[in-house]
C-alpha positions, 0 to 999 in steps of 0.5 A: 899714981892716982894723980896720973891715971885717967883711963883704966882698961880691962881684959874680959875673961879672967878679969871682969868675968871668971873663966872656966877653961875646963867647962869650955872644953867639956862643952865643945866635946859635948857637941862632938869636938873630940880633941877640943883641948888641942884647939882651945886656949885659956889666953889666945885662940888658934886655928878657926877659933883664933880666926873668929876672934881676929875677925878674919872669919865670921860666925857662919864660916866658923860654924861651917869649919867647926862642922867639918872638924866634928863631922856633922852639921852643928847649929849656931845655938850649939856654937853659942852653947859651947863658947859660953862654957868659958863663962864661970861667973860674973863677980858682983864685986868686979861690976861694983868696982867698974861703976865706982871707977866711972863715978870717980871720973876715970875713963873705963874701957874693955880691951878683949880678945873675944868673938861674936858668940861671947859678945852675944851673951855679954851684950844681952840683958843676961850679962850681969843678972840684973838686966844690964849688958856689958856696955852698961859698965864701960865707956868703950869696948875694944873687941879683937874681932871688930878691931881685926887684931888680937892682943898682944899686938901693939896695934890693938893697944894703939887703937885703944889709946887713939880711941880714948884720946889717952896717953900711955902714961895716963893709962892703966891696963889690967890683964891676967895674960903675961904676954899682954901686959908685957906688950902694953908695958912696952908702949909705956902703959901702966899695967896690973897682972892679977892671976886668972880669976883673982880678986883684983879690986884691992890691988887696983885700989892700992895702985890708984891710991899709992 
């Protein structure tokens, strides 16, 4: 396959970074959202959480609505703290692989259902522990709240293909969400679906060198 793949597109949570759903639930409960587990999801958010990731509401409207759910005024810092609970680790092996792929001439992009609170951290120098933001590792970032559409909608994949000027058959998409890789595959994109937080680096090399 290596002769044909020119663009490699990664999901963020569960692929580039290791996620902790339980830690996120704990933090939202800590700031007062008693039924946090019914609001949060490991793959695709719903309600105001989904609206934030789809870009139909912004941070202030999210804070206001979360305050209403909790029954007190929460701060932006509390919102950031709770959302950041999803971050368990940023494995160095993943970052090393991203840089290796770029050195080898692949186009490397991110395609993520995410939100401004998560990206506030990811786009900071704190992201990798070495002073680099996430954009240091990617050519382009396709973020649901900026694209105004979420995976698994075909629209966000088509936006990515257009932005990369890439053909589906030249593109490999890596995501731990089964619905997302199935949507990409229906468009003719090659896919790889590791388990949540699984080391995918060897699997990727096997695909590229097959």
